[in-house]
C-alpha positions in Angstrom: 2.8 -16.5 -10.1 2.6 -14.2 -13.0 2.4 -10.4 -12.6 -1.3 -10.6 -13.2 -1.9 -13.8 -11.1 -3.6 -12.1 -8.2 -6.4 -10.9 -10.4 -6.7 -14.0 -12.5 -7.5 -16.1 -9.3 -10.5 -14.0 -8.4 -13.9 -15.6 -9.4 -15.5 -13.4 -12.0 -19.3 -13.2 -11.9 -19.9 -9.6 -13.2 -19.6 -8.0 -16.6 -18.5 -4.4 -17.5 -19.1 -3.0 -21.0 -17.3 -0.1 -22.4 -17.5 1.5 -25.8 -14.3 1.8 -27.8 -13.5 2.5 -31.4 -12.4 -0.2 -33.8 -8.8 1.1 -33.6 -8.9 1.1 -29.8 -10.2 -2.4 -29.6 -7.5 -3.6 -32.0 -4.8 -1.9 -30.0 -6.1 -3.5 -26.8 -6.2 -6.9 -28.4 -2.6 -6.5 -29.7 -1.3 -5.4 -26.3 -3.1 -8.3 -24.6 -1.7 -10.7 -27.1 1.9 -9.4 -26.5 1.3 -9.7 -22.8 0.1 -13.3 -23.3 -3.2 -12.7 -21.6 -6.8 -12.3 -22.6 -8.3 -8.8 -23.2 -10.3 -8.8 -19.9 -7.2 -9.6 -17.9 -5.2 -7.0 -19.8 -7.7 -4.3 -19.2 -8.0 -5.3 -15.5 -4.3 -5.2 -15.1 -4.2 -1.6 -16.3 -7.2 -0.5 -14.2 -6.3 -2.5 -11.1 -2.5 -2.9 -11.1 -1.0 -5.9 -9.4 0.9 -3.6 -7.0 -2.4 -2.3 -5.7 -3.4 -5.9 -4.9 0.0 -6.6 -3.3 -0.5 -3.4 -1.1 -4.0 -4.5 -0.1 -2.9 -8.0 0.7 0.0 -6.6 2.8 -2.3 -4.2 4.7 -4.6 -7.2 5.3 -1.7 -9.0 6.9 -1.1 -6.0 9.2 -4.7 -6.4 10.5 -4.1 -9.9 11.7 -3.1 -9.9 15.3 -0.8 -12.9 15.2 1.0 -11.8 12.0 0.9 -8.0 12.3 4.6 -7.7 13.2 5.5 -9.6 10.1 2.8 -7.8 8.1 4.3 -4.4 8.9 7.7 -5.8 7.9 6.4 -7.0 4.6 4.6 -3.7 4.0 7.8 -1.9 4.7 9.7 -4.1 2.2 7.1 -3.4 -0.5 7.0 0.3 0.0 10.7 0.5 0.1 11.3 -1.4 -3.2 8.6 0.1 -5.5 9.5 2.7 -8.1 7.6 6.0 -8.1 5.0 4.8 -10.6 4.5 1.5 -8.7 4.1 3.3 -5.4 1.6 5.8 -6.8 -0.4 3.0 -8.4 -0.3 0.8 -5.3 -1.4 3.3 -2.7 -3.8 5.4 -4.8 -6.8 3.8 -3.2 -7.3 3.1 0.5 -7.4 -0.7 1.0 -10.8 -2.0 2.2 -9.4 -3.5 5.3 -10.7 -3.0 8.8 -7.7 -1.8 10.8 -7.8 -0.6 14.4 -6.8 3.0 15.0 -3.2 2.2 15.8 -2.6 0.0 12.8 -4.4 2.4 10.5 -2.2 5.2 11.6 0.9 3.1 11.3 0.0 2.1 7.7 -0.8 5.7 6.8 2.5 6.9 8.3 4.4 4.3 6.4 2.7 5.3 3.1 3.3 9.0 3.8 7.0 8.4 4.6 7.4 6.2 1.4 5.8 8.9 -0.7 8.0 11.7 0.9 11.1 9.6 0.2 10.1 9.2 -3.5 9.2 12.9 -3.7 5.5 12.3 -4.5 2.3 13.5 -2.8 0.8 11.1 -0.4 -2.7 9.9 -1.3 -5.6 11.8 0.1 -7.0 8.8 2.1 -4.0 9.0 4.5 -5.2 12.4 5.6 -8.7 11.0 6.4 -7.2 8.9 9.2 -7.2 10.9 12.4 -4.0 10.7 14.5 -4.0 8.8 17.8 -5.2 10.8 20.8 -2.6 9.3 23.1 1.1 8.8 22.2 2.1 5.3 21.3 5.8 4.3 21.7 7.7 1.6 19.9 9.3 0.6 23.2 8.0 0.2 26.7 11.4 1.4 28.1 10.9 4.8 29.7 14.6 5.6 29.1 14.0 5.5 25.3 11.1 7.8 25.2 13.0 11.0 24.7 15.0 9.4 21.9 11.8 8.2 20.2 10.2 11.6 20.6 13.1 13.3 18.8 14.0 10.6 16.2 10.7 9.4 14.9 10.1 10.3 11.2 7.7 13.3 10.8 4.7 11.3 9.4 4.9 9.1 12.5 5.2 12.0 14.9 2.2 13.7 13.3 0.2 10.6 14.1 1.4 10.4 17.7 3.5 7.3 16.9 7.1 7.3 18.2 9.3 4.6 16.7 13.0 3.8 16.6 13.0 2.4 13.1 11.5 3.6 9.8 11.1 2.4 6.2 14.2 0.9 4.9 15.7 0.2 8.3 15.7 -3.0 10.2 15.7 -3.3 14.0 
């Protein structure tokens, strides 16, 4: 699948018109030609980057009960491998996915941690997700709770999530 494949597969039924100068139109046409795609696909790829679609798809996988464990692992892999600019483009908008409170907090904490590790500000939408009222632990073993309380990354602790592993680590 090409870098722009996610957007190309979407059925297009609406039109958007923008005013540009002759020079701007020529520049867009030239860039689209160099990219090997039509102008509409080129403009869409700039406005809605492929990484944003990958992020939204990964968050959607986290919302599915049967695949949530793998969904979080895939999201972890994406957030860990993106460059600063890819990360910022991917997480700029909150995905339109109905997550439960636990999953929404987990996704927000993962995004906040990835942003902290890259030295960039977390997107504002993560702050709109209220933390869990009750603590949630990554293990049911009572003997691990003190460890989880003291070793969970700060974005997870702020959200009342206590885990053993964080972005970039495998359990």
